[in-house]
N, C-alpha and C positions, 0 to 999 in steps of 0.2 A: 273196811270190810268189802267195799265195792258195791254196796246196795244202791247208793245214791251218788251219781257222778256230779251233778250240779245241784247244790242245796237251795237254789232260789225258790223253787216251788214249795219246799218244806218251810222256808222262812215266811213266805207270803201266807201260806195256809195256817200257820200258827199265830200270826199277827191279826188276821181278819176278825176273829171273835173279840179282840180287845178294842177295836175302833169304836168311837162313840157316835154311831149313826143315829141311834134312838134319841140321845140327848140333843143332837143337832136338830133333828126333825121337831122335837118338842119345843126347842127354843124358837124355831121358825114359826111354829103354830102359836106360841105365846106372842111373838111379834105381830103376827097377822091379826090376832084377836084383840090387840091393843095393850097387852101387858108388857110395856117396854122394858122395865127394869128386869123382870124375870126373863124375858126373851133374850136380852143382851147378855145377861149373866150366864144363861145356859149355853148360848152359842159360843161365848168366850171360853167357858169351861170345856166345851167339846173341842175347841181349837187348841187349848192348852194341853189337853190329854193327847190329841193327835200329834202335836209337836213334840211332847215328851217321849211318846213311843217312837217317833221318827228319829229323834236325837239319840235315844238309847240303842236302837237297832243299828243306826249308822255308826255310832262309836264302837260298838262291839264288832261289827263287820270290818271297820277300819283296823281295829286292834288285831283281829284274826288275820287279815291280809298282810299286815306289817310283820307280825311275829310268828304266825303259825301256818298260814295257807299259801 
């Protein structure tokens, strides 16, 4: 349609609400307060979520560049 020439800003804006910032901060707070098992598990969960989002977006963008863009 010609509305959006470069979709980078749209992609970043749609991914930002999905990032696990609150879970990461709560995990760090748990670690600082001494709850080691809970803190490590929350930080690891936040890392896994961020990695899954990055892999998913990267694979879709790779597919789009190779076959459609």
